[in-house]
C-alpha positions in Angstrom: -2.6 -28.8 6.1 -0.9 -28.6 2.8 1.0 -25.4 2.1 2.7 -24.5 -1.1 5.1 -21.3 -0.4 6.9 -19.6 -3.5 9.8 -17.6 -3.3 12.9 -15.9 -5.8 10.4 -13.6 -7.7 11.6 -10.1 -8.3 12.7 -7.6 -10.8 15.4 -8.3 -13.5 16.5 -6.8 -16.3 15.9 -8.3 -19.8 18.5 -11.4 -20.5 18.8 -11.9 -16.4 18.0 -15.2 -14.6 15.5 -15.8 -11.4 15.0 -19.2 -10.0 11.6 -19.7 -8.5 11.4 -22.1 -5.6 8.1 -23.9 -4.2 8.2 -25.5 -0.9 6.1 -28.0 -0.1 4.5 -29.0 3.2 1.6 -31.5 3.9 2.2 -33.0 0.5 5.2 -35.3 -1.2 5.9 -33.4 -4.4 7.6 -36.7 -5.9 4.2 -38.3 -5.5 2.3 -35.6 -7.6 2.5 -33.9 -10.8 3.4 -30.3 -10.3 3.6 -27.2 -12.3 4.4 -23.6 -12.6 1.4 -21.0 -13.7 1.9 -17.7 -14.5 -0.7 -15.0 -14.8 -0.1 -11.3 -16.6 -2.4 -8.6 -15.9 -5.7 -8.6 -17.4 -4.7 -12.2 -18.7 -5.8 -15.7 -17.7 -3.3 -18.0 -15.4 -1.8 -20.2 -18.0 0.5 -23.4 -17.4 4.2 -22.8 -18.6 5.9 -26.2 -17.0 4.8 -29.1 -15.9 6.9 -32.2 -13.9 5.0 -35.5 -13.6 5.6 -37.7 -10.4 7.8 -40.1 -12.6 10.0 -36.6 -13.5 8.8 -36.3 -17.3 8.5 -32.3 -18.1 7.0 -30.5 -20.7 6.8 -26.7 -21.7 5.1 -24.3 -23.8 6.7 -23.3 -26.4 7.2 -19.5 -25.3 9.4 -20.6 -22.7 11.3 -24.0 -24.2 15.0 -23.5 -24.0 15.0 -20.9 -21.4 13.2 -22.1 -18.5 13.6 -25.3 -16.7 11.5 -27.1 -14.0 13.1 -29.3 -11.4 12.4 -31.2 -8.4 14.3 -31.8 -5.1 12.8 -34.5 -3.1 14.9 -34.2 -0.4 13.8 -30.7 0.3 10.3 -31.4 -1.0 10.8 -28.5 -3.4 9.6 -27.9 -7.0 12.0 -24.9 -8.7 11.5 -23.1 -12.2 14.9 -21.8 -13.4 14.4 -19.0 -15.6 17.0 -17.7 -18.2 17.0 -14.8 -20.6 14.5 -13.5 -19.3 12.0 -11.3 -21.5 9.7 -8.6 -20.7 7.1 -10.6 -21.8 7.7 -13.1 -19.0 6.4 -10.2 -16.4 3.7 -12.2 -14.3 2.5 -13.7 -11.2 4.2 -17.2 -11.2 2.3 -20.0 -9.4 3.1 -23.0 -8.0 0.4 -25.9 -8.2 -0.1 -29.4 -7.3 -2.2 -31.5 -9.4 -4.7 -34.0 -8.1 -8.6 -34.5 -8.0 -10.7 -31.0 -7.6 -10.7 -31.8 -3.8 -7.2 -32.5 -3.7 -5.3 -30.1 -5.6 -3.4 -26.9 -4.4 -1.8 -23.4 -5.2 0.4 -21.6 -3.9 0.3 -17.5 -3.3 2.0 -16.6 -6.0 5.5 -14.9 -6.6 5.6 -11.4 -9.1 8.3 -11.4 -11.7 9.0 -8.4 -13.5 11.5 -7.9 -16.2 12.4 -4.7 -17.3 15.2 -2.4 -17.7 
């Protein structure tokens, strides 16, 4: 059984930082492309950061230079370090393990709220 469990969300002031974790079981994250998505109220879920199985990272322009996706193979965990947070970063953040439709997985999501 595959599980992706996100943690690390919360309430933070503008300019603050959070680190999200996505702990995987049932798959090996280093053998998968992994990603972080976010979904704000009333909006679609969008990919914001991606790490390939080979370790190549990609980001959407809105978070470049502020967020960093990384992977700890020993812990089978993917991270999203978020710095210089802005109110517009407020969303539910989801971890995804990419694969064919029958073999792609989502976490349950973690809420990030940026507000003073």
